[in-house]
N, C-alpha and C positions, 0 to 999 in steps of 0.2 A: 375468321373469328374476329379477326381487326379487318376492316376497309381503309388503308392507304387513302387518299384525296389529295389532291397537290392542286391550288387552287388555280386554274391557270393567268389571270394576272400578276400573282403574286412570284415574281422576277425579279431580280436583280436589277434589270434594264428599266423596271417600273417603280424602282423606288429610290426616291428622292435622297440624295446623300447630301450631307452638311456637314458644318462641323460637329451639330451636337450628336450627330449619329454617325462618324466615320469611323470611329473606330469599331464599336459594334459590325456595322458593314466590313471591313475590311478584313475582321475577325470571323465572321460568317463565310466570306467568300472562301477563307484560306482553308475555313474546315470542310469545306464540299469540295476541294479541289480529287478527291479521291484516290489520293495517297493516305498513306497511313497516318493515325490520326496525330491530328495538329494541336489541339487541347483535350485534354480526357479530365472532366467533360469543356466544353465552349459554354458558358452561362449568358446568358442576355435577362437584363431585368428591366423591369422600370413599368411606368403608369400604363394603366389598360389604354388600348388606343394610338399607341408611338410607334408601331411596325412591328412589335416582337415574332408576331403570327406571320407577317409578310415575310421578314428575314429568315426562318425557319422555312416555309415555302419553297422559298427562293434556292436556298440549299439545295433542297431535293428536286427541282429543278434543275441545277445547273447538275448534282452528280451524279442524274439520270442521264444527263444529254452525253457527259463524257465515258460513263459507266452502262452505256444502256441495260448488261447481261447482272447489273449488281442489283440488290435491292437494298430499297429504301423503306422505311417504316415510319412515317410521319402522321401519330396523331395525338390529342392531349390527353392528361397525364389522368383525366374523367375516364377516357375510353379505356387507357390501359388499365384502371382498377374493375369496370366492367367486363374488361375480357377475361380478367383474375375472377372474376365473382362468377361467371359462367363457366370458367372451367372448373371451378370447383363442387361447384351443382349438380356437372356432367361429371365430375367424377375424374378428369383430362386435364390435371393439371401439368400433365409434360408436353402434352398441346401447345398451353400457353406461353409454354418458357420453347420449346423447338423453334416457335411461331416468329416471338419476338429473339430467339439466339440467335436465331440465320440470317440477321438483318444486318447491312455493311455499310448503310449508316441509319443511326438510328436518333429519329429528331422528336422531344416528348413537350408538350407548351401546356402551359400554367399549371409547374411540376409540386407550385404550391399548394396544391388540392391534394396532394397524397397525405397534409400534415396531420396525425393521428391514427394513421391509415396504418397500424403497424405490417397486417400481412401484407401491403402495397409497397410498403417502402423494405422489407425482407426482400421482396422478388425485383424491386429495382437495384439492389445494392446484387445480388445473385446474378441479374443479369449483366450491368456492369465488369460483375467479377469474370463472367462469358467473356461477352467481348472483346473485354481488358488483353485475352489468350490472343486474340486475331487483329488487334491492333484498332480496331474499329472505332471510327470518330462516332459519340453524340453529344449531338448540341440538346438545351435542356432551357426551358423559359420560363421566368418568375415575374410576379408581379413585385415582389420590392427585393432588398437583397437576399439570399435566401440563410444569414448569420440571421437574421430578423424573426426569422417564423419560427412560431413557436411548436410543438411538437414533433420537428423532424428528429431522426436519432443519431446520435454523436457518430457512429461509424458513416453513416452520407452526408452529415454536415464536415466530416472531415476531409471523404471523397469530395466534396464542393469546392473546398477551400484549397484543394490543392489543384485545382483546375482554372480557366484561364475564366475570372468575371467580368464583365463588362455591363457600363449601363447607359440606356438609353434614355436619351435627356428631351425634356422638352423641345419643341425645332423655338430656332430664334428665326429673327423677320427674312434674311434671307435663301434658310430653307424653307420656309412657308411660301415662297415665293417659288420655289424649285418645285415643292408637293404641288402647288396649286394649278402649274403651268402642266404637268403629271395628269392632276385631275382632270383639267380641260379637255385634253388628249383623249383619255379615258372615256369621259362622257360626252364626246364630240360640242363642246361648248367655246365660243369662240370669245377667248378672253381679253379685254383691250388692257393694256398697262397701266391705267389708272384707277380701274376695276380688279385688277389683281394686286397693285400698290394697298390699294383701301380694304381687301381681304384680308392682305398679310398683316396689317396695322392691329387686327379684331385680336384681341385675347381668346386663345381656346384653352381646352383642358388634355387635347385629343386630335389628332388626324381625321379621326371619322366625323370632330366638327366642323373640319373644312369641306370632307366628302359630301356634309350632308349639304350644306351653304351649294357647293355646284352642283349636287342631282337638281337643287330646287333653283335655282336659276336655269340650269340648263333645260327643266319640264316649265316654268314662267317662257322661256323665250319660244318653246317651242307649242305650245299652246297660244301663246299671243302673236308668235311667227313677227316677234320685236328685235333688235339685236341689245345684247346684257349689256347695259350703258349703266352710267355710276349712280344715277336717281334711281333707276330702277332697282338697279341692287339693293341700295338705300332700302326703299320702296320693300319690297321683296323679302330685304331679311329684316325688317324693322321690328317684328317681337324676338329676335335672336342677339339684338347689337343695340349698343349702346352709343347713343350720337350724342 
């Protein structure tokens, strides 16, 4: 019914932690310890591309490593809703509830997508009540503070407000440098210090933009068999930066 897939590179070890995301990082690590629920729920919110999904999958990886016999469910809220629709279409809602209710750690991404979806919200509330009996940890992500999302039922808003709510902020210069080092290692790009300093000084709206730059530089370097120097980086990225 639901396919839980933890992305291989989305681990705590591959997450660049700085002052802008330290609280979200440490809170998610604590939630993934495998003990009884630390926060119920832990909510991480922030703009797209700042690492919410990365932290969610990292929690799953850490939990599985420490608890190989226990069950992690990690999916988007859209997948949650689709699984619900499929169960109703086949007249098997109990299978849906038993599948999600058997989780030992529940990780739901982009929960804002269930706004205005009354039945999905009802099932999420039921799931919370069921998992709370076993003190199962639940981690949710949103693209903004849940209190600002219209179309979320009051009982869910009350539950959300009783949990731990942490914001992921835009990375500062120092954090971008850490992120760039991580991305360079992941994409096998030799990143000189002056190039890294230059890239970190560029205003971006998400970490995905930094990764896109790194992928482009790596491809250019590989195809042309040249070192990634500062002049090359400026030339290669001229259309996405302002000099």
